[in-house]
C-alpha positions in Angstrom: -8.7 18.6 47.8 -7.8 16.2 45.1 -5.7 17.7 42.2 -4.7 16.3 38.8 -2.2 18.3 36.8 -2.1 18.5 33.1 0.9 20.3 31.9 0.8 22.0 28.4 3.9 20.1 27.3 2.1 16.7 27.9 -0.7 17.3 25.5 -1.1 15.3 22.4 -0.7 17.1 19.0 -1.8 17.2 15.5 -0.2 19.1 12.5 -1.7 18.8 9.1 -0.4 22.2 7.9 -3.7 23.7 7.4 -4.9 22.6 10.9 -2.8 22.3 14.1 -4.2 21.3 17.5 -3.1 20.4 21.0 -5.2 17.7 22.8 -5.7 17.7 26.6 -7.5 14.3 26.3 -7.2 11.3 23.8 -8.5 12.4 20.4 -8.0 11.3 16.8 -4.7 9.4 16.4 -3.5 10.4 19.8 -4.3 8.1 22.5 -3.3 8.2 26.2 -5.2 5.7 28.4 -4.6 7.9 31.4 -6.2 10.9 29.6 -9.6 9.9 28.5 -11.5 13.0 29.9 -12.4 14.4 33.2 -15.9 13.4 34.4 -18.4 14.4 31.7 -15.6 16.5 29.9 -14.4 14.3 27.0 -12.5 16.6 24.7 -10.5 19.9 25.1 -8.7 20.7 21.9 -6.6 23.9 21.4 -7.0 24.4 17.6 -5.7 26.6 14.8 -7.3 26.7 11.3 -5.4 28.4 8.4 -7.3 31.0 6.3 -9.4 29.5 3.4 -9.3 26.1 5.1 -11.8 24.1 7.3 -13.7 21.1 7.9 -16.2 19.6 5.4 -19.6 18.4 6.4 -19.3 15.7 9.2 -21.7 14.3 11.6 -21.9 14.3 15.5 -24.5 12.7 17.8 -25.2 12.7 21.6 -22.5 15.3 22.6 -22.5 18.9 23.7 -20.0 20.5 21.4 -18.8 23.9 22.5 -16.6 26.3 20.5 -14.9 29.1 22.2 -13.6 31.3 19.5 -10.3 33.3 20.4 -9.2 34.7 17.2 -10.3 34.9 13.5 -13.8 34.3 11.8 -15.4 31.1 10.7 -18.4 30.3 8.4 -20.3 27.7 10.2 -23.2 25.6 8.7 -25.4 23.2 10.7 -29.0 22.6 11.6 -29.6 26.4 12.3 -28.2 27.4 8.8 -25.0 29.3 7.9 -23.7 31.7 10.4 -20.4 33.4 11.3 -18.4 32.7 14.4 -15.9 35.3 15.3 -13.5 36.2 18.2 -15.5 36.6 21.4 -18.2 34.2 20.3 -19.2 31.0 21.9 -21.3 28.3 20.2 -23.1 25.4 21.9 -24.3 22.6 19.6 -26.5 19.9 21.1 -25.8 17.2 18.7 -28.5 14.9 20.2 -30.1 12.5 17.8 -27.7 13.6 15.1 -26.3 16.7 13.4 -24.2 17.5 10.5 -22.0 20.6 10.3 -19.0 22.3 8.6 -16.6 25.1 9.2 -14.5 27.3 7.0 -12.1 30.0 8.0 -13.2 33.0 5.9 -10.9 35.5 7.5 -7.3 36.6 6.6 -5.8 35.5 10.0 -5.6 32.2 11.7 -8.7 31.1 13.4 -7.9 30.1 17.0 -10.5 28.3 19.2 -11.1 25.8 21.9 -13.2 22.7 20.9 -14.9 21.2 24.0 -17.0 18.1 24.1 -19.2 17.3 27.1 -21.3 14.1 27.4 -25.0 15.0 27.8 -27.2 13.6 30.5 -30.0 12.9 27.9 -29.6 10.7 24.8 -31.1 11.4 21.4 -32.3 15.0 22.1 -33.5 17.2 19.4 -30.4 18.8 17.8 -29.9 22.5 18.1 -27.2 25.2 17.7 -26.9 28.7 19.3 -24.2 31.3 19.3 -23.7 34.3 21.7 -21.0 36.9 21.8 -19.3 37.7 25.1 -17.6 41.0 25.9 -14.1 41.0 27.5 -15.0 43.8 29.9 -17.7 41.7 31.3 -15.0 39.1 32.8 -12.5 41.7 34.3 -11.7 40.3 37.8 -14.9 38.1 37.8 -16.3 35.0 36.4 -18.3 35.4 33.1 -20.6 32.3 32.6 -20.5 31.2 29.0 -22.8 28.2 29.3 -24.9 26.5 31.9 -27.5 23.8 32.3 -31.0 24.2 31.2 -33.0 26.0 33.8 -30.0 28.0 35.0 -30.3 31.6 34.1 -26.7 32.6 34.5 -26.0 32.1 30.7 -28.2 32.1 27.6 -26.3 29.2 26.2 -27.6 25.9 27.7 -26.1 22.5 28.1 -27.7 19.0 28.5 -25.5 18.4 31.6 -25.0 19.7 35.0 -22.0 21.7 33.7 -20.9 25.4 33.8 -18.3 26.9 31.6 -16.9 30.2 32.8 -14.0 32.6 31.9 -12.3 35.3 33.9 -9.6 37.9 33.3 -7.9 38.4 36.8 -5.3 40.8 37.9 -1.9 39.9 39.2 -1.8 39.9 43.0 -5.4 39.2 43.5 -6.9 36.2 45.3 -10.0 34.5 43.8 -12.6 32.0 45.0 -14.8 29.6 43.1 -17.7 27.7 44.7 -19.0 24.6 43.1 -22.5 24.9 41.9 -23.5 21.3 42.2 -22.3 19.1 45.0 -20.1 16.3 43.7 -18.9 18.1 40.6 -15.4 18.6 39.7 -13.6 21.7 38.0 -11.2 21.6 35.1 -9.2 24.8 35.3 -7.3 25.9 32.1 -5.0 28.9 31.9 -5.4 30.4 28.5 -2.5 33.0 29.4 -0.9 33.7 32.8 0.0 32.0 35.9 -1.9 31.2 39.0 -1.3 29.2 42.3 -3.8 26.6 43.6 -2.8 25.1 46.9 0.9 24.4 46.3 0.5 24.0 42.5 1.7 26.5 40.0 -0.3 26.5 36.8 1.1 28.5 33.8 0.0 29.3 30.3 -1.9 26.4 28.6 -1.5 24.2 31.7 -4.6 22.9 33.3 -5.6 21.3 36.6 -8.4 19.1 37.7 -9.9 19.6 41.1 -12.5 17.2 42.9 -13.5 16.7 46.5 -14.3 20.3 47.5 -17.2 22.7 47.8 -15.1 25.6 47.0 -11.3 26.5 46.4 -9.2 29.6 46.2 -6.3 30.7 43.9 -3.8 33.4 43.7 -2.8 35.4 40.6 1.0 35.2 40.0 0.5 37.2 36.7 -2.4 38.8 35.0 -4.4 35.8 33.7 -7.1 34.6 31.4 -8.7 31.6 32.9 -11.2 29.2 31.6 -13.1 27.0 34.1 -15.3 24.1 33.3 -17.4 22.6 36.1 -18.7 19.1 35.2 -20.4 16.0 36.7 -17.8 13.4 37.7 
């Protein structure tokens, strides 16, 4: 097992007042040549948008753009029209040949989200955007698959990449196992809240760990933990 540790304190950061973010990988004005991504995973941003604020129309292309909404409510406009993204929702945009979108926090509280970008395995695909809601009870002590490759029925949200995004809420004292779905893939394990132990590494809230060179791995729960897992091509 090969392990790369990403401590929460080592992340890049941005603070524009109305928008704050912590960057796991190089993004915007923060550049770290040692943190340019993990396999096909290019961006993992831990973001907060203040009420009444947001991003005006801007373009993306040839990227799978995933939003995991943790808190608050956004009005989102893209190729599929204007829709609301709220806590518990996950959105996948296949930017493909080019898409323009915008976001506005229409709630009364901060909008908290993870922005995840994954390189696609197909260029210039037809742009599309889909949103699904995921109930917390369906990830209690098990993996809830949020997004998966086209042709994989484990999620209704699909990615143009051999990648799976899963989330689990696990009880303190339990032991969990994850089996790699495609040989050669790696796993980026991010602790939303809690504390776990993988091999001899202790991973706490907002820490992450990259794992490669295994077909499966186990981890133990030191606290009740909310865990986000991204399996990607390396």
